[in-house]
C-alpha positions in Angstrom: 0.0 0.0 0.0 2.9 2.4 0.8 4.3 1.8 -2.7 1.0 2.9 -4.3 1.0 6.0 -2.1 4.6 6.8 -2.9 3.8 6.4 -6.6 0.8 8.8 -6.3 2.9 11.4 -4.5 5.8 11.1 -7.0 3.4 11.5 -10.0 1.7 14.5 -8.4 4.9 16.2 -7.5 6.2 15.8 -11.0 2.9 17.1 -12.5 2.9 20.1 -10.2 6.7 20.6 -10.6 7.2 20.6 -6.8 10.5 19.2 -5.4 11.0 17.6 -2.0 12.5 20.8 -0.5 9.5 22.9 -1.6 7.1 20.3 -0.3 8.9 20.2 3.1 8.7 23.9 3.3 5.0 24.0 2.3 4.1 21.3 4.9 6.3 23.0 7.6 8.5 20.0 8.0 12.3 19.7 8.0 13.8 18.1 4.9 15.0 15.0 6.7 11.5 14.5 8.2 9.9 15.0 4.8 12.2 12.3 3.3 11.2 9.8 6.0 7.5 10.5 5.5 7.8 10.2 1.7 9.6 6.9 2.2 6.7 5.7 4.5 3.6 7.8 3.6 1.5 6.1 6.2 3.5 8.1 8.8 1.8 11.3 7.7 -0.5 12.7 10.4 -4.1 13.4 9.3 -3.5 17.2 9.0 -0.3 16.7 7.1 -1.9 14.3 4.7 -4.7 16.7 4.1 -2.3 19.6 3.3 -0.2 17.2 1.1 -3.3 16.3 -0.8 -4.4 19.9 -1.2 -1.0 21.0 -2.3 -0.5 18.2 -4.8 -4.2 18.1 -6.0 -4.6 14.5 -4.8 -7.9 13.1 -3.8 -7.6 12.4 -0.1 -9.7 9.3 -0.4 -7.2 8.0 -3.0 -4.3 8.7 -0.7 -5.9 7.1 2.3 -7.1 4.0 0.5 -5.1 3.7 -2.7 -6.1 0.1 -3.4 -9.7 1.1 -4.2 -8.5 3.1 -7.2 
């Protein structure tokens, strides 16, 4: 499931032309913390996941339950 989430995030970041540093800044996370969360997206807190989805234009339901899509 984490692999599907990572794939969704990578595609969205590419489409929105947002790199990891800009994403960390937008989510108010340090760069090392952002890298850890991108490696294991299930570690995002609810509020962080919502902001991530808003920023990357990802459907929150798709992010939370990627196997249904």
